[in-house]
N, C-alpha and C positions, 0 to 999 in steps of 0.2 A: 431418410431414416430407414435402417434395415428393419425387416419384419420377420417374424416367425409365426407359423401356423399354430394356433391354440384351438381347443375344442369349441370355443365361442367365436372363432374367426381370427383374422390377422391381428398380431400383437407387435407393437413397436418394441424392439429390444431394449430401448431406454426405459420401458415400463415394466421390465421383468422383475425388478426388485430382488429381495432375498429369495434365492432359488434352491430347492433341493433337487439334485441331479438324477436320482434313481429311486423312485418309489412306485407303489401300486395302490389302487383303491381296493380291488378285489383280484384274487388269483383263484382260478378254477381250471377248467379244461375246455377245449374247443367245443362250442355249441351247447354246452351243458345248460346254459340259461334259457335256451330255446326248446331243447328236447326233453331234458330231465330237470326241470326247475326245482323239483323237490330237494335236490342236492344242495341248493344254495338258498340263503335267506336274502333275496335280492332287496326287498323293501327295507329289511332291517339293516343290511349293509349300507344302503343309501343313507338311511337316517343317521347311522353311526359316523359315516364318512363326512356328512354335512356338519354334524356336531363337532367332530374332531378337527376338521379343516377350518371351520369358523373360529374355533378357539385358537388354532395355529395362526390364522389371519390376524386375530386380535393381538397376537404376540409377535407379529412381524413377518410371517411367511407371506409371500406374494405369488410365487410360481412353483409348480411341481412338475417334474418330468415323469409321467406315468409310462413305464416301459413294458406294459402288458401287451403281448402280441396275441394273434388269433389262437395259438396253441396254449396260451395261458388263460384263455377265456375272456379276451378283450370284449368289453361291453361299452360300446361307444356312446350310446344314449345315457348310460349311467354316468359316465365321465362328464358329459355335457351338463346333466342335471346337477351333479355335485359341484361342478365349477360355478355354475350360475348361482346356486343357493349359498355357497360358502364364500364367494368372492375371490377364491384362489384360482389363478390361471392354471390350467392343466394343458401340458403338451402331450399328445398321444403318439403312439408308435405304430409303424409298419414293421415288417421283418418277421423273423421266426426265432423262437426260443429253442430249447433242447428237444421238444417233442415234434421233431420234423415230420410233416405229413409223408406217408409212404409214397405218395405220387411224386414227391420231390426227389426221392432217392435216385430215380432214373432220368430225371430231368436235367437239362443243362442250365448253367447260370443265365444264359441269354433267354431262356424260357421263363425263368422265375423273376428276373429283374423287372420286367414290365409290370408285374403284379404289384410290386412295391412302388414303382413309379406312379402307377394309377392311383394308389392310395395317397400319395404325396400331392399329385397334381390335380386330381379330380375329387377325391374323397373316398371314405370308407363305407362299404356296404350300402351305397346309394344315398348316404346321408348328406354328402357335401362337406362333411367334417374331414379336414385334411391332416395327415400325419406330419409331425414336425421333426421326427427323428426315426432312424432305422435301427432296430434292435436285432442283434445276433447273439448266439450263445455257443460256447464250447466249454466242457467241464472236465472232470477227472479223465485221465487218459489222453487228453489233448484233442486235436482236430481230427475227426473221423472223415471218411470220404464224403459222406452226405453233408457233414458239417462244412467241409471245404466248398461244396456247391453253394451253400447258403452264404458263406463269406464272400465268394466271388460275385454272387448275384447282388449282394448288398453293396459291394464296391462299385459295381456298374450302375446301380441305381443312384448311389451317392454322386458319382461323376456326372450323371445325367441331370440331376436335380440340385446339387449343392447342399442337400440336407445332410447333417452329420450322422455318423455311425456311433452307436453305443453298444459296447460288448459286455456280455456276461463271461467271466473267466473262472478258472480255478488257479488262483495265484500261487498256492504252495507248489504246483508243478510248472510254474512259469508259462502257463498257456498263452498269456498275452503276447509273448514273443512269437509264437507260431501265427497268431492272428495278424500281427503287424507285418510279418514277412509276406503273407499272402496279400495284404493290402498294398504293400510296396510293389509286389509283382504286378498288381492290377493298376498301378499308377495313381493310387488315391493320394490326395493331399493329406498328410498325416495330421495336419492342424485341424482336420475335420473328423478325427477319430478320438473316441473316449474309451479307454480300457477300464472296465468296471471291476468292482469287487477286489480292488488292488490292496485293500487293507486286511485281506485274509492272510497276509504274510508280513513279516518284519524284515524281509530280505531287501535291504536298501540297494544293494548292487543291481538286483533285478529291476527295482522300481526306477532308479536313476537311469538305468540303461534304456528303459522304455521312454522316459521323459527326454533323454538326450536325442532320441530319434524323432521327436517332434509331436508326439501324441499328448493328449490330456489323460490324466488318470483319475478314477473315481475311488475315493476313500469312503465308500458308500454302504458299508455295513456296520453302522453304529447302532447300539453298542456292540454288535457282534456277539459272539459267544466263544469263550475259551474252550478249546478242545486240544487233543494231542497234536493237531495240525494248524490250528488257528489261534490268534491272540485274543485276549479280552480287551475291553475298551481302553484300558490304561496302555497296553502294548500298542494298540492302534494309534493312540494319541501321541505316544512317544515317537512312533514312526512318522506321523505327520510333522512333528516338530523337527525331526532330522531332515525331512525333505524341504521344509521351509528354510532351515539353516543352510541347506545346500543351494539355495537360490531358486527353488521351484515352487514357491508359494502361490504364484499366479497361474500355475498349470495343474493344480489339484482342485477337485470338487468334492463336496461332502454331501452325504445323504444317509439314509437308514435301511433301504430295501424293505420298508415297512408296508404292510397292507392291512386294511381294516378287516376284510374278508379273506380267509385262507382255507378254502374248502378242500385243498389237496392234502391237508394234514389232519391227524386225528385230534380229538378234543384235548387229550393230555398235552400234546405238543403245542396246541394253540394257547392253552392256559399257561403253560410254562413260559412261552414266549412273552406273553403279556406280563407275567410276573417279572421277567428279566428286564423288560422295557415298558414300564407302565406309562411312559410319556409319549410313546408312538412317534409321530412326526416331529415331536418337540424335544427329543432327548438331547440333541446337539446344542440347541439354544438355551435349554434350561440348565 
């Protein structure tokens, strides 16, 4: 039986059950919980996450992929506690989001890849809790030079460990295509690549082009928010239906990109987000 690392230890893939492919428990910044804890309500976040995920478990959720990296304030002991108390399996991430540490800008992929490999093979921050996915991110404007370093480091860590890659993209600019080209150049098995935030666009040609190259895509911003560049949940669902009709139903994954704690946003933004999605991790299934 194939296994994947969860924050509570090895998990048989047959026991994953209904899974949300891109979520968070808390989003903050690197080290904040240790150095400036007054910026976060850690205890309150834990209580809300346990309550929300217990409810989600009761409604059928069994596993959540938490793609919070070190630069997003990853709190590995928080994830462990929330998983144990709620019953929801949590898969945690190594890798790097958009806030790439300055020390990485002049590093080589071969210098960074072993850091990711260590968190996959040995554990994170001395806890023994092993990452089950590699997270990377490129946004508006596409892949920057330092972003390319991260992508290539992730590719090399993936090839060394077999652990899949999950990407943050900006779909309106077709950034996923740039990511996939780099992974191809590195010789990554594209069946081990998940291109996230792909429902921020309704560009079917872009999405089917990615799928035809062998990646998985994440329609993982539900309900999302309609802007001049991105669709509302109806447009996102119409796009999903078109992809299913085109024969790609088994290559798409759904999620919300939700987090109980969001300390990087102001109070108005947090309140507005909760009004738009009062169901949190349960919008899709409700």
